[in-house]
N, C-alpha and C positions, 0 to 999 in steps of 0.2 A: 927776706925769707931765707932761712938757712937750708943747707943741702938736704937734710933729712926731711924737712917739710915739703920741699920741691919734689922729692922722690915720692912722698905720700900722695901729693896732688897728682903727679903723673900716673902713678899706679891706679889711683881712683878713677881718673879719666879713662885710662885704658880698660879697666874693669867695666865701666859703664858702656863704653863703645862695644866691647866684646859681648857683653850681656845682651845688648840690643841686637847685634848681629845674630847671635844664637837664637834669640826669641823670634826674630823675623824669618829665620831659615828653618825653624822647626815645623814639621807637619804633624797633623793629628790623625789618629785612626778613628776619630769620632765624626761620622758624616754630618751630624747636627752642628758641629763646631768647625767643620772643614772650611779652609780658606781657598780651596781649589776653585779656579776660575776658568776651567776648561770650557771652551765654546765649540769644540769639535772633537769627534772621536767617541770612544766608548767610556762611560762612567759606570762602575759597578759598586754598589754598596750592599752590605749585609752585616748581620750580627752573627758571631760564631759562638758555638757551645760545645759541650763535651761529646766525645765519641765513645765514652764509657771505659776509657783505658786507665791503667795503673799510674801513668805519669800525670794525670789531670791534677791541676789546671794547666800544666805545661803542655804545649802542643806544637806540632809542625803543620804547615799549611802551604798549599800551592794553588794558584789560579792561573789558567792559561787559555789560549784561544786555539781552536781547531777549525778547519774548514768543513764543508758539508760532507766530505768524504772521510772525515775523521783524521785527517792529516794534521800534524802539529804545525802551528803558525808561529806562535810566540808565547813565552811565559810573561805574565804581567806582575806576578808576585811569587816569591819563594821565601818562606819564613822557616828555615831549617839550616842547621849547620852540619853537625855530625850525624843527624838522623834523616838526611835526605832519602836514604834507602827505604825508609818507612812510607814514603810517598810513592807507593807502587804504581798507581795509575799515571801520575805525572812522570815518573822515571820511564815508564814504558812508552808514553807518548813523546816525550821531549828528549829522551836519551841524556837527561841531566842538563839540557841547554837553558840557562837562565840569562842569556844575553839581553841587556837593557831592562831586565826585570827589577822591580823593587825587591831588595833582599835584606834579610837580617837573620840573626840566630834564632834558635828555638824560642817561641813566645812563652812568656811566663804566666799568661792568663788569656781568657777568651775576651775578645774585643770586637768593637765595630770596625769594619774595614771600609775604606773608600779608595778605589783603585781606578786607574785610567789606562786606556790603550789608544795609541795614536793611529791605528789602522795599518801598521807596518809589520813586516816579517822580521826574522832575526838578522837579515842583511840590510834592514833599513828601507826596503822597497815598499811602497804603498801597495797593498793587496787589492785585487779586483773586488768590485761590489758583488754581493751575493749573500748566501746563507752561511752563517758561522755559528759556532757554539762557544760559550764561555764555560769552562770546566772548573769545578771546585773540588779540592781534596783536603781533608783535615784528619789527623790522627793524634791521639794522646797515649798510644801504646806502641809496643815494638812489633807492629805489623800494620797491615792496611787498615785504614779507618773508613771514614765516610766519603763517598764520591758522588757527585751529581753534575749534570751538565744542562745548559739551557740554550735554546736556539734564539738567535736574533738575526736581523737582516742589516748588513752594512750597505747603505745606499744613499740616494739623494734626498730622502725624507727622514725627518726625526722620528724616532720610535722609542717608546718606553714600555718595558715589560716589568711586571711585578709577580714573579712566579710564587707558587705556594711554597711555604717553608718545607725544608727537607732536613733530615738528621744532620746536625752540626751547623746548619745555615738557615737563618730566619730573616724576615724583613728584607728580602732581596729586592733590589731594583737594578735593572739593566737598561741603560739609556744610551741609544746611539744618536749622535748629532753629526750631520754630514760634514765631511772635511772641506 
C-alpha cells in the first residue's frame, strides 16, 4: 500500500472514531429521546414556547433552584450569551451565577428541555432536605419574558409533580429521586 492510501485509511479510521465519540457525547433536549440515566436528584422536563417577543423563535432561558425562603441555591440551566440581562428574574435571584449550570448561547428555537439538579449549592455542598422551588424564565424580546416557579420537596421519598402549563412552559414534569 502506498503512502497516499495509508493516509486515507488512517484519516478514515480517525474520522470514524471521532464521529463515534461525538455521537456518544451528544445530549438531546428531547426528553422522549433522552439518554439521561439519573437515579437520584431532580429531573425537570418541559416544552418551551413563545413569550410573544420580536426575537421569536430565538429565545433566552434560565432554570434555577431557590429554597423555601426564596434564596438562590443554584442555576441548573442558562441559555443566553449577550442577552442574559433580559432574564431579569434570574439575574435578580442569582446575581448572574451560573456555576455548574448547563449553559449555551441564545437558543434558535423553542425546544423540549430535560435538566437535572444533583441537590447541591453553588459551592458543591449538598443542601438540606426540605421545600424548594424550581424557577423557569424565558424571553424572546429585549425585556422580561415569562417567569414561573413550582414547589417540590427534596427528601427521602421519591416525588413527581406535573404542574399545569404556564406561559412559555408546558408538559412540565418535576421529579425528585432521593440522593
